[in-house]
N, C-alpha and C positions, 0 to 999 in steps of 0.2 A: 504493500500499499503505499503510496506516495504521501508523505506528511505535509501536512497545511502548516507553514511557518509565516507568522506575520510580525516577527522581530523587526522592530525598527518603523513599524506601521502605525499611524493612529487613526482610530475608529471613532466617530461620532455617532451618537446612540441617542436619538430623540424620541421620546416616549417612555423611559423608565418611571414607571409610577411605585411599584414594590416588588417584593422577591418572588411574586407569582406571575408578574406580567412577563409577556412573550418578548419583550424589547430587553429585559434581564436575563431572559434564558439566552438570547443571541449574544448579549454582552459577555456573559460567563464564557461561552464557547470562544468569542474573540480574544477574550483575557488569556484563556489557558492557551491559546496558540501564539500567544506573544505579543499582540497588538496592546497599544496604550490607549485606554480607554477616555473619552470626553463625553460624559453623561449630562443630558439636560434635564432640568426639573421646570415644571409648569406651576408658578406661584409658590410663595413661602411655605405654605401648607404641606408641598411635598419635599421641600428642601432637605428636611433631617432624614427622611427615609432615602432618599438619592445619596446624600452624604454617607450614610452608613453602609450602604451597597457599595460605593465607590470605595470605602476602606478596606473591601475584601480584595480589590484589585489594585495593589500599590503603585501608585505614580499615575492614578486617575486624576482627572480634573473634572470638576461640576461647575455648571454654568446654569443661569436662568435662560429660559426662553418660551415665551408666549407666542405660538404661531400664527396668532392673528395681528401680530404686531410686526411690522416690517423692520421698524429700529432694533426689535430684540432679535431677529433673525439675523440681521447684519453685524450686531454687536457681539452674536454668538459666533460667528464665523470669524470676525476680527480677533476675539479673544482666544479662540483656537490656534489661529495663525501665531499670536503673541505669546501665548503659554507652550505650544507644542512645535511649532515652525512649520507644520506641515498638516495635510489632511489627505487620507488616503481611500478612506471606506466610510460611507454614511447609511445608517440603518435609520429609517422613518417608519415609526411604530405609532403612530398619533392618528386618533380618532375620536370623534365624540358626536353624539346626536342627543336632542333633549329626551328626557325620560318621557315625556307625553307623546313623542313622535316614535316611540319604542312600544307602544301599546296601541290597541284600537285600530282604525282604519287607515289604510294608507292615503284614502280619499281625504282623508281629513288633516293631513299634513298642511302645516302653515307655511307660508310664504318665508317666515323668518326662520322656522325649522329646518326648511330645504336650504336656506342659506347658510345656516350655521353648520350643518352637517357636511355640506360639500365645501365649505370654504375649510373647516378644521380638517377634515378627513381626506380631501382630495387636493385642494388647490394649495395645501401647505406643502405638497410634494414637490409641486412646480417651484414654489418660491424659495426653498431650502435648496434644490438644486441649483437654482440660478444664481444664488448667494454663495455656494460652495465650489461650484465648477472651475471658477479662476484659481483658487487655492489648490484644488485638485490636479487642475492641469499644469500647475507650476511645478509639481512634484512628480510629473510624468503620467498622470491619469488616476484612474481607480475603478472603483465600483460601488454601486447603491443598490440597496435591497428595501422594498417597502413590503407591507402586510395586507393582503386582502382576504376574501372569504367567498364563497361560491355563490352566496346570494347575489353577486354580481351578473350572474348568468341564470340563476333560478329563483323560484319564489320560496322564500323561507318565512313563515308566519312570524310576525313581531319584529323581524328584522327592517321592515319597512324602509324608511327613508336611508337607512345606512347601507342598503341593496344598492341604491341609485349612486350613493356617494363612492361605493367600491367599483361600480362599473365605471365611473368616471375616472377613478383612480386607475384602472387597469388600462384604460385609453391613454390617460398620461404617461404610463410606463412605456407604451410603443412609441409616442410621439416623442418623448425625451429620449429615447434610445436611438431615434432617427438623429436627433439634434446634438446629443453628447457623443456619439460614437466618434466623430471626428477628431475630438478633443481627447480620444483615449479613455473615455470614462463609460462603463456599461452599467446598465440598470435593469433589474428583474423584481419580479413579485413571487412572494411565497402565499398560496392560497392554502392555509393552515385551517383544520379541522377543529371544531369546537373545543375550546380549553376553558376549564373552570378560573377564569382570570375573575379578579375584582370588577373590570370593566364587563366582562360577559354576564357577570349577575344582574345587571341592569336590564338584561334582556328576559322579557316575560316568557317563561316556559323554558329556560335554559337546561334545567334538570331533565326535563322530558327529551331535549335535544341531545345531550350527551348520551342518555340511556340508548336512544333511537340509533345514535352514530355507532356505538360500541356493537350493539346487535346487527345491524345492517352491514358494515365494514368488512371486507374480506379478511383484514387482521384481526378482528373482532376485539378490539381495543380502543381507546381514547387515543387523541393527539396528546403529545407530551412536550414540556417545553424543549427537551432534549432533541426530540425530532425536529422541532424548528429551528434550534440552535445550531444543529448540524447541516442542516439544509442550507441555513445562511452562510455559514463557514464556507461551504462547497461553493455557491453562487459568488461569493466575495473573493474568492481564491482564484489565482491561475488554473487550476483544473476547470473552472468554467469559462475560460478567456474567450471561447467562441459563442458564449450564449448571451445575448442581450434582448430585451423588449418581451422577453417571456413570462409566463406565469407557471410556477412549479407547484403543483398540487401536493401538499404534505398532509395526508388526511387518512390514513391507515386503507387508502383505495376506496374510500366511499363515495368519490365523486364518479367512480367509473360504474356503478350501479344504477339500474334502470328500476329496479322496484325493491 
């Protein structure tokens, strides 16, 4: 097996909230492979959590970043350049929709609810890539991974507007792959199966969804943080040097099933 070695590389991970988040699962895989981590937190409420996690990966830096604020995005990239001198890898694990838009009818989605979900969950990837690309290109290029879900392609009850946001996100991956490729930057998405993260618990019926996934998936098990972390490690590494603009399903095979 060819080892993945990110020694000397800097990885910015946007969206770490707690030890159960997919972003943290990916960050741990990157740290084990030798990458230096730069971890964002959204608001002072999450700062202590992220700083405690960062302490588990010596040399990590922590910075604030509200992706709805262009000034904070620009300041985050400038801070990474100042503190780490380079940026090679970016992980986008940012998504949000209002609770009232994750229950009831999709028909009742408000204009503000739609705007909020797509701005935070989809547009943020475009804006982050735009800010990060010059620094990544300066170091010879790099790779980006974002997280999606199969509700971008199929109906998942109660996922509602987040399905629309993930569909927009997957289109953004393809468009960004086209535009970033000449600069030596690859970008891909991981479509993970349902994981019992803190954010997932905001979706009505998540327990039933997890049980259904375990029953129907060919591997007869849930998706784990380690599954997602390993897939991200591959996509961000030179082992995936010829892969860009793609969506990799990491869901124990659930997405291939018809019934």
